[in-house]
C-alpha positions in Angstrom: -41.6 62.5 -12.2 -44.8 64.1 -12.9 -47.9 61.8 -11.1 -51.1 61.1 -12.7 -54.2 59.5 -11.5 -55.4 56.2 -12.4 -57.9 56.5 -14.3 -58.5 53.7 -16.6 -57.9 50.0 -16.3 -54.4 51.2 -18.6 -53.8 52.6 -22.2 -52.7 51.0 -25.0 -48.6 50.9 -24.5 -47.6 52.0 -28.0 -44.3 51.3 -27.7 -44.9 47.4 -26.9 -45.4 45.2 -29.9 -44.7 48.3 -32.5 -45.0 46.1 -35.2 -48.8 44.9 -33.9 -49.9 48.8 -34.0 -51.5 48.3 -37.7 -55.8 47.4 -38.5 -53.9 44.6 -40.3 -55.7 41.8 -38.0 -54.3 38.7 -40.0 -50.3 39.9 -40.3 -50.1 40.7 -36.5 -49.9 39.6 -33.2 -51.7 35.8 -32.1 -53.9 34.7 -33.7 -54.0 31.5 -31.9 -54.4 32.1 -28.0 -52.0 33.0 -25.5 -52.6 30.6 -22.4 -50.1 31.8 -20.0 -47.7 35.7 -19.6 -44.9 34.8 -16.7 -42.0 37.7 -16.0 -38.4 35.2 -16.9 -35.9 37.9 -15.3 -35.5 41.6 -14.6 -36.9 42.2 -17.7 -38.6 39.7 -19.9 -41.6 37.6 -20.5 -41.6 34.1 -21.3 -45.5 33.2 -22.7 -46.8 30.3 -23.4 -49.2 29.5 -26.4 -50.6 26.2 -28.6 -48.0 24.8 -30.8 -48.5 27.2 -33.8 -49.2 30.8 -34.7 -48.3 34.6 -35.7 -46.3 37.2 -34.6 -45.4 40.0 -35.2 -45.9 38.8 -38.9 -43.7 36.2 -38.2 -44.5 32.6 -38.1 -43.9 30.9 -34.7 -44.1 27.3 -33.4 -43.4 25.4 -30.3 -45.8 27.1 -27.9 -43.2 28.7 -25.5 -41.7 32.1 -26.5 -39.4 34.8 -24.5 -40.3 38.4 -25.0 -38.1 41.4 -24.8 -39.7 44.1 -22.6 -40.6 45.9 -25.6 -42.5 43.1 -26.9 -40.1 41.6 -29.5 -39.1 37.8 -29.8 -36.0 37.2 -27.3 -33.8 35.4 -30.6 -31.4 33.4 -28.2 -34.4 31.5 -26.5 -35.9 30.8 -29.4 -32.9 29.5 -31.5 -32.0 27.0 -27.6 -36.0 26.5 -27.6 -35.3 25.1 -31.4 -39.1 23.1 -32.6 -40.1 23.7 -28.8 -43.4 21.4 -28.5 -45.6 19.6 -30.4 -48.8 20.5 -29.2 -50.3 23.0 -27.2 -48.7 24.8 -24.5 -50.6 25.4 -20.8 -48.5 27.2 -18.1 -44.8 28.1 -18.8 -44.3 28.3 -14.3 -40.2 29.8 -13.2 -38.4 28.2 -10.4 -36.0 28.9 -7.4 -33.3 27.6 -10.0 -34.2 30.4 -12.6 -34.8 27.1 -14.7 -38.9 26.8 -16.5 -41.5 24.4 -16.0 -43.5 24.1 -19.1 -47.2 22.0 -19.2 -49.0 21.1 -21.5 -50.8 18.4 -23.9 -47.6 18.2 -26.4 -46.0 14.6 -26.8 -42.0 15.9 -27.3 -40.3 19.1 -27.1 -37.9 19.7 -29.5 -37.9 15.9 -29.8 -37.1 15.0 -26.4 -39.8 12.3 -25.5 -41.7 14.1 -22.4 -46.0 13.7 -22.8 -47.3 17.4 -20.7 -44.0 18.3 -19.0 -40.3 19.6 -19.6 -37.4 22.0 -18.2 -35.4 24.3 -19.0 -32.2 26.0 -18.8 -32.4 29.9 -18.4 -31.2 30.1 -22.3 -34.3 28.1 -23.2 -32.6 24.8 -23.8 -33.9 21.6 -22.6 -32.5 20.9 -19.1 -31.5 17.1 -19.2 -30.8 17.3 -15.9 -34.9 16.9 -15.0 -36.2 12.9 -16.8 -39.7 12.5 -16.3 -39.0 9.3 -18.4 -42.2 9.4 -20.6 -44.2 11.8 -18.8 -47.6 12.5 -18.5 -50.5 10.3 -20.2 -54.0 10.2 -20.0 -56.7 7.3 -20.9 -59.7 8.1 -18.3 -59.6 11.5 -20.6 -60.2 9.6 -23.7 -57.2 10.9 -24.6 -56.9 14.5 -23.8 -53.9 15.3 -21.9 -54.0 18.4 -20.3 -51.7 19.5 -17.5 -51.7 23.0 -16.2 -50.9 23.8 -13.2 -48.0 24.2 -11.0 -46.1 25.5 -6.9 -42.8 24.3 -5.9 -42.7 23.6 -2.6 -40.0 25.0 -0.4 -38.1 21.2 -0.6 -37.8 21.5 -4.9 -40.7 19.0 -5.8 -43.1 20.4 -7.9 -46.8 19.8 -6.7 -48.7 19.7 -11.0 -52.3 19.3 -11.5 -54.7 18.5 -14.7 -56.1 16.0 -16.6 -54.0 12.2 -16.6 -54.1 9.8 -15.2 -50.1 7.9 -15.2 -46.8 9.7 -15.1 -43.7 7.6 -16.9 -45.9 4.9 -16.4 -46.6 4.8 -12.8 -50.7 5.2 -11.7 -51.2 9.5 -10.1 -54.2 11.1 -10.9 -54.3 14.3 -11.6 -52.3 15.9 -8.5 -48.5 14.8 -8.7 -45.7 15.1 -6.9 -42.9 15.1 -8.9 -38.6 14.8 -7.3 -36.3 17.9 -8.8 -34.7 15.3 -11.1 -37.9 14.1 -12.5 -39.2 11.2 -11.0 -43.0 11.2 -9.1 -42.3 10.6 -5.8 -44.8 7.6 -4.4 -45.5 9.0 -1.3 -47.8 11.2 -2.4 -51.2 9.7 -4.2 -53.3 12.2 -6.3 -56.6 12.0 -6.0 -59.5 9.9 -6.4 -62.5 9.6 -9.4 -62.7 10.2 -12.8 -63.7 13.8 -12.5 -61.4 14.8 -10.5 -59.5 17.0 -12.9 -57.4 20.6 -11.3 -57.6 23.5 -13.4 -55.3 26.0 -11.1 -52.7 25.8 -7.7 -52.5 28.4 -5.0 -48.9 28.7 -3.4 -49.6 30.4 0.1 -46.5 30.6 2.6 -46.1 27.1 3.2 -50.3 26.3 2.4 -51.6 25.3 -1.4 -55.0 26.1 -2.2 -56.3 23.4 -5.5 -58.7 24.8 -7.5 -60.5 22.5 -9.2 -63.2 19.4 -8.9 -62.2 17.4 -6.0 -63.2 14.3 -3.8 -60.3 13.3 -1.9 -56.4 14.4 -2.4 -53.9 11.9 -0.8 -56.3 9.5 0.2 -58.3 12.2 1.8 -61.3 13.6 1.5 -61.5 16.8 0.8 -62.8 18.8 4.2 -62.9 15.1 5.5 -66.8 14.0 4.0 -66.9 12.8 0.9 -68.6 15.1 -1.4 -67.5 16.3 -4.6 -65.8 20.2 -4.0 -64.1 22.6 -5.7 -61.5 24.2 -3.8 -58.6 23.2 -1.0 -56.0 24.2 0.8 -53.4 22.2 1.9 -50.9 21.9 5.0 -47.1 22.1 3.7 -47.3 18.0 4.4 -49.9 18.5 1.9 -52.3 16.9 3.7 -55.1 18.5 3.2 -56.2 21.4 6.1 -59.2 21.1 7.8 -60.0 24.5 8.7 -60.3 25.2 5.3 -64.0 24.8 4.7 -64.9 25.8 1.3 -68.3 23.9 0.9 -69.1 24.4 -2.7 -69.1 22.9 -6.1 -68.7 24.4 -9.6 -65.4 25.3 -11.3 -62.9 27.4 -9.7 -60.5 28.6 -13.2 -58.0 30.6 -11.1 -57.1 32.3 -7.6 -55.5 35.1 -6.1 -54.6 36.2 -3.1 -55.4 40.1 -1.4 -54.3 40.7 2.4 -55.2 37.7 4.1 -58.2 36.4 2.4 -58.5 34.6 -1.8 -60.5 35.7 -4.7 -61.7 33.1 -7.1 -62.8 32.9 -10.3 -64.6 30.2 -13.0 -68.1 28.8 -13.1 -71.1 27.8 -10.6 -69.7 28.7 -7.6 -70.6 29.3 -4.4 -74.1 28.5 -2.2 -76.3 28.5 -5.1 -74.2 27.4 -7.4 -74.7 31.2 -8.8 -71.3 33.7 -8.7 -68.6 33.1 -11.4 -66.5 34.9 -8.4 -66.3 35.5 -4.9 -64.1 36.5 -1.8 -63.1 33.9 0.4 -61.4 35.2 4.0 -58.6 33.5 5.5 -60.7 29.7 6.8 -62.4 29.9 3.1 -66.5 30.4 4.4 -66.6 33.8 1.7 -66.4 37.1 2.9 -69.8 38.9 3.6 -68.8 42.0 2.7 -68.0 41.8 -1.2 -71.3 43.0 -2.7 -71.3 42.2 -6.2 -74.6 42.4 -6.9 -75.5 40.3 -10.3 -72.1 39.4 -10.4 -70.1 38.6 -14.0 -72.4 37.8 -16.9 -70.3 36.0 -19.0 -67.4 33.9 -17.8 -64.2 34.8 -15.4 -61.2 32.7 -16.3 -58.1 34.7 -15.0 -57.6 37.1 -11.8 -54.4 39.0 -10.4 -54.2 41.6 -7.5 -52.0 44.7 -8.3 -51.2 46.8 -5.1 -52.1 50.8 -6.0 -50.5 53.4 -3.5 -53.9 55.4 -1.7 -56.0 52.7 -2.8 -54.5 49.3 -1.5 -55.4 46.3 -3.5 -57.0 46.3 -7.0 -59.1 42.4 -8.6 -58.4 42.3 -12.3 -60.5 39.6 -13.8 -60.8 38.9 -17.2 -62.3 36.3 -19.3 -65.5 37.0 -21.4 -67.2 39.7 -18.9 -69.7 41.3 -20.6 -71.0 43.1 -17.2 -70.5 43.1 -13.6 -73.4 43.7 -11.7 -75.2 45.3 -14.7 -72.5 47.4 -16.0 -71.2 46.8 -19.2 -67.6 45.9 -19.4 -65.3 44.3 -22.1 -63.1 41.4 -21.5 -61.1 42.5 -18.0 -62.1 44.6 -15.1 -61.1 46.9 -12.0 -62.7 45.4 -8.8 -62.2 46.9 -5.5 -62.1 44.8 -2.1 -65.5 44.7 -1.2 -66.5 44.1 -4.6 -68.0 47.5 -6.3 -66.5 48.4 -9.6 -63.1 50.4 -9.8 -64.8 53.1 -12.2 -61.8 52.9 -14.0 -63.1 49.2 -15.4 -66.3 52.5 -17.3 -63.3 54.4 -19.1 -62.9 52.5 -21.6 -64.1 49.5 -24.4 -62.5 46.5 -23.2 -61.0 44.1 -24.9 -62.9 42.1 -28.0 -62.5 39.9 -30.6 -61.6 37.1 -28.0 -61.1 35.5 -24.2 -58.3 37.2 -22.0 -56.9 34.1 -20.5 -54.0 35.2 -19.0 -53.1 38.5 -16.9 -50.5 39.2 -15.0 -48.8 42.6 -12.6 -45.4 43.5 -14.0 -45.2 45.6 -10.3 -42.1 46.8 -10.9 -42.6 48.6 -14.6 -46.1 49.3 -13.7 -48.0 47.2 -16.1 -50.8 44.7 -16.4 -50.1 42.6 -19.2 -53.0 40.8 -20.3 -53.4 37.2 -23.3 -55.7 35.6 -25.0 -57.9 35.1 -28.0 -58.9 39.2 -28.6 -58.2 41.1 -31.4 -58.4 44.4 -30.0 -58.6 46.5 -26.8 -60.5 49.7 -26.4 -60.8 49.8 -30.4 -56.8 49.9 -30.9 -55.4 46.2 -32.5 -54.4 43.7 -30.2 -54.0 40.3 -31.4 -54.0 37.9 -28.7 -51.5 40.2 -26.1 -51.1 43.7 -24.3 -49.3 46.0 -22.7 -51.1 47.9 -20.4 -49.7 51.0 -18.4 -52.2 51.6 -14.9 -52.4 55.3 -16.3 -54.4 58.1 -18.0 -51.5 58.7 -20.2 -48.2 58.8 -21.7 -46.7 62.0 -19.8 -44.1 64.5 -20.1 -41.6 64.2 -18.0 -40.8 67.4 -15.6 -37.3 68.0 -16.9 -36.0 69.2 -20.8 -33.3 69.4 -22.6 -31.7 72.4 -21.1 -32.3 70.7 -17.8 -30.0 68.2 -18.9 -32.8 65.1 -18.3 -31.7 63.9 -22.0 -28.4 64.6 -23.8 -26.1 64.3 -26.6 -22.7 64.3 -26.4 -19.6 62.9 -28.2 -22.1 60.6 -29.9 -23.3 58.9 -27.2 -27.7 60.0 -26.3 -28.2 59.1 -22.3 -30.9 60.1 -20.4 -30.5 60.5 -16.3 -33.8 60.1 -13.9 -34.6 57.0 -12.1 -32.3 54.3 -12.0 -34.6 51.9 -11.1 -37.3 52.5 -14.3 -36.8 50.9 -17.7 -35.9 52.7 -20.9 -37.1 52.4 -24.8 -35.2 54.7 -26.8 -37.3 56.0 -29.3 -36.9 57.6 -33.4 -39.1 60.6 -33.2 -39.7 60.6 -37.3 -42.7 58.2 -36.7 -42.5 57.6 -33.3 -40.9 54.1 -33.8 -39.0 52.5 -31.4 -35.1 51.9 -31.9 -34.7 48.1 -31.8 -32.6 46.9 -29.1 -31.7 50.0 -27.2 -33.4 49.8 -23.8 -30.4 51.2 -21.9 -30.0 53.7 -20.6 -28.0 55.1 -22.7 -26.8 54.3 -26.9 -24.4 55.4 -29.4 -27.0 56.3 -32.8 -26.1 55.4 -36.5 -28.2 57.2 -38.3 -29.1 61.1 -37.7 -32.3 62.2 -37.0 -34.2 63.2 -33.1 -33.9 60.9 -30.6 -36.3 60.9 -27.4 -36.2 58.7 -24.1 -39.2 57.1 -22.5 -39.2 55.7 -19.1 -41.3 53.4 -17.2 -41.7 53.6 -14.2 -45.0 54.0 -11.7 -45.9 55.2 -15.2 -44.9 55.9 -18.8 -42.7 59.1 -18.9 -41.5 60.0 -22.4 -38.4 63.4 -22.1 -38.4 65.7 -25.1 -36.8 65.2 -29.1 -32.8 65.7 -29.4 -31.5 65.7 -32.1 -28.6 64.1 -33.5 -26.9 65.4 -36.3 -22.7 64.6 -36.2 -23.1 60.5 -36.1 -19.5 59.4 -34.2 -18.2 55.5 -33.6 -19.3 55.8 -29.4 -15.5 56.9 -28.6 -14.8 59.6 -26.2 -11.9 61.2 -27.6 -10.1 64.6 -26.8 -6.1 65.7 -26.5 -5.9 65.4 -23.4 -7.7 61.5 -22.9 -9.9 58.8 -24.4 -12.0 56.8 -22.6 -13.5 53.7 -24.4 -16.0 51.6 -24.6 -18.6 54.3 -24.0 -21.3 53.6 -22.8 -19.6 50.4 -21.3 -20.2 47.3 -19.2 -17.6 48.5 -16.0 -15.0 47.6 -18.2 -12.9 50.7 -19.6 -9.7 51.6 -21.2 -8.0 55.2 -21.0 -5.2 56.3 -23.2 -3.0 59.4 -21.5 -2.1 61.7 -23.9 1.5 61.5 -22.4 3.2 59.4 -19.7 2.9 61.4 -16.7 4.8 60.6 -13.1 2.2 60.6 -11.1 -1.9 60.7 -12.6 -4.8 59.8 -10.5 -8.0 58.9 -12.0 -10.9 59.4 -10.5 -15.3 58.3 -11.1 -17.9 60.5 -9.9 -22.0 59.8 -9.7 -24.2 62.3 -11.1 -24.3 64.3 -7.2 -20.7 64.0 -7.3 -20.3 60.7 -5.4 -16.7 59.4 -5.4 -17.2 56.4 -6.3 -13.5 54.9 -7.5 -10.4 56.8 -7.8 -6.9 55.3 -8.5 -2.9 56.8 -9.1 -1.0 55.5 -11.8 2.5 57.0 -12.9 5.0 55.8 -15.8 2.1 54.8 -17.8 -0.5 56.2 -20.8 -2.6 53.2 -20.8 -5.4 52.5 -18.1 -7.7 50.0 -17.6 -10.6 50.9 -14.6 -12.9 47.7 -13.7 -15.6 49.6 -11.9 -18.5 47.8 -9.5 -20.9 51.0 -9.7 -24.2 50.5 -10.5 -25.7 51.3 -14.2 -26.0 55.5 -14.5 -24.3 57.9 -16.2 -20.2 59.2 -14.1 -17.7 61.6 -14.9 -14.7 60.4 -15.6 -11.9 63.3 -13.8 -7.7 62.5 -14.5 -5.6 65.1 -12.8 -1.8 65.5 -14.1 0.3 67.9 -11.5 -0.5 70.4 -14.6 -3.6 70.0 -16.1 -7.6 67.9 -14.8 -9.8 67.2 -17.5 -12.8 65.3 -17.5 -15.8 63.5 -19.7 -18.3 61.4 -19.1 -19.5 57.8 -19.6 -22.1 55.3 -19.4 -22.4 52.7 -17.3 -24.6 50.3 -19.0 
């Protein structure tokens, strides 16, 4: 594939959330702010939002959705989720068992009483083995419950932060240790003081960085001092790490790790309380090599770090920033580790119409996901949710139809290439994604022209290929037939006649034998292949003939 230079924060992925590519903002995307975005398995994403909104011209409620890699709603998850959250959600977290913890200010989830916290099974249904009782409550904060931060310990317990003063009727303030079954671990006493709200928690190996407004944690003064701080590091046993020397007030909203250093964003940070972003050394002291000049104009709400080959880590910051060190930026920017703007930050108009509140780097598919209350990105409609490619443009692949990068054979469209990439099939008539067709092959049901879009280090698209004789998805001939095709690895082969001996061999694209079997006195064979997804050749050899057919394993 071609190698493209990194030329801007990211171009709009025009095939993501396709229904959002319209000038009618009122009926597309989310009309309320996305609060968090996480990866949900190999390809999908989980997003949280206030209890109701619109997405792809559809009314949605319940505060949490799982979306497919093309931006469409995972309908199975939506069905299993039921009514979802009764009020706003703040945070989604995927635990070590592949289950989802949802945090927020809701009082129930799908008619289950569980204030502020619920655990879902991988399919979206409520996990009834997690018994939170009545959940979190807040009387000190005028019943303005806010649960928004979580990490998981190595023993399976959850450290949960926010603004609350009890859990299931038991007193605990703003930072709670929850057992894997949902009960409160009373050996951990939380924080003290009315102002000790928790905004974010970062797990760093066996330690935990807690951001917010803090005086004490678990009975210990932050940094051994009886003064309020905005950032504390905890040891693996949740005692305060006295070797971490962040000394300042302000509000830390988000934290990310870059190398051995920490990036924090928020309000009124650092000495003089006049910064909205800081780079900290591993001991919590300010990194003096981070040269931000006048810093951020506006609010910073989210930060993530993406590794780039050749350039190292880039720090992405989202919020309502209008400028950085005197240079105009639009709600999002990329910084080098020395604090200077990456050139990409000045080649896009950024986000407008609202704030960027959530960022997620999908390193696997080279995407930067952004969520918030914005309406546009780079003057294109993107209502609340955007997927940005890290490249300057969608590029043609280095192969064309004649080189068989895309083929149409006996009813099946298939594409070859980087098998770690994700594929979206697109109808070239109107450049419209084919809904649900995201494998390396699919069987078109309508004549037309199609192409394959590959998401790898950048976005690549093949040339269009014409389909004029739609088939039935079965490879057949006078020699033998094999079905289904594409297959999940189970292939049925019907031979033209019963032979004394027939040898069936499966080859991958480079000619390596991945399976072989000899059968006798039968014309029906069932193969169970353990091969990785891809395109394979099935060879059937008898004493008098040899025939081959191409199949696709998804």
